[in-house]
N, C-alpha and C positions, 0 to 999 in steps of 0.2 A: 408768315415771317414777321417778326416784331419791328424791324427797321425799314422794311420796304416802302410802307406808306407814310412814314414819319420823317419829315425833312430834318428835324433835329437829330434823330437817330442816325441818319445818313451823314450828317456833319461830324458825328463821332466815329462812325465805322470807317468811312473813307480815309481820313487822316491816319487812323490806326493801321489800316491795311497798307497804306503807302509807307508808313514808318517800318512796318514788319518787312516789307519787300526790300527797303533800303538796308535795314540791318542784316538781312540774309545775304544780300549782295556783298556787303562789307566783310562778313564772315567768310563767305566763299572766296572772295578775292584775296583775303589775307592767307587763307589756307593754301590757295594755289601758289601764291608767291613764296611762302615759307616751306612748302613741300618740295620745292626745287633746290633748297639749300641743305646740304648734308651736315649732320652734326659732327663736331670735331672728333669725338671718340668712337662714333659708329655704333653706339648702343641702340637697340630697337625700343619702340614704345613699350613693349611688354617687359623688357629688361628694366627700363627706367621705372615703370610702375611697380614692379616687384621689389626693386631695391628701395624705393621710397617707402613702401609699406613696411619692409623689413627694418629700415632705419628708424621709422616712427614706432616700432614695436607693435604694429598692427598685424597679428598673425592669423586673424579669423576672416580676412578678406581675400578672396581669390581674384586672379586676373584671367579673363577669358576673351576669346575672339568672338565677335558677332558679325552679322552680315550687314552690308550697306556701306554708304559713304557718309561720313560725319554723323554716325549713329552712336557715337561713343557716349557712355553714361555709367553712372554708379547706381546699382540696384540695392537700396538699403535693406529691403526685406530679405533678399537672398545673400547679402554681403558679398557682392560680386562687382568688380570693375570690368565692364565690357568695352572692348576696343574694336573698332572697325579694322578690316584687314590691312588697310593702308597705314594705320597707326600701330596696330599690333606688331607687324613685321617691318614697319618702316623705320628708317634711321635719319629722317629729316628733322629740321628744327620744329616743323609743324607737328610731327608725330610725337616727339618727346614732350613738347609743350602741352599738347592735348592730353597725353597720358598723365603728366604731372597734374594738370587741372582736374582730371577725373579722380585721381587719388586724393586730391584735396577735399573732395566730397566725403570720402570714407572717414 
């Protein structure tokens, strides 16, 4: 291992690891908070993603459901926005916000 015997390497890796853990906890906390708030119109993440793609004239990108939690992503090679089940079928603020974010990558 490159950093195990090097104190300077550890001084870089440990703060980076702590920052990563902090950032992940903030994302998870925000997701938990806003997944409890229903969107006013009741649209699902899949509906919002499809509508945004249509409104932008992007007809070559599909919206699919994928497995996992917070595994949402855009695959540029396959031209697919993949949404986790909670986002794909969810109608919370978190679901539509995440769906819109992923469409932004397309």
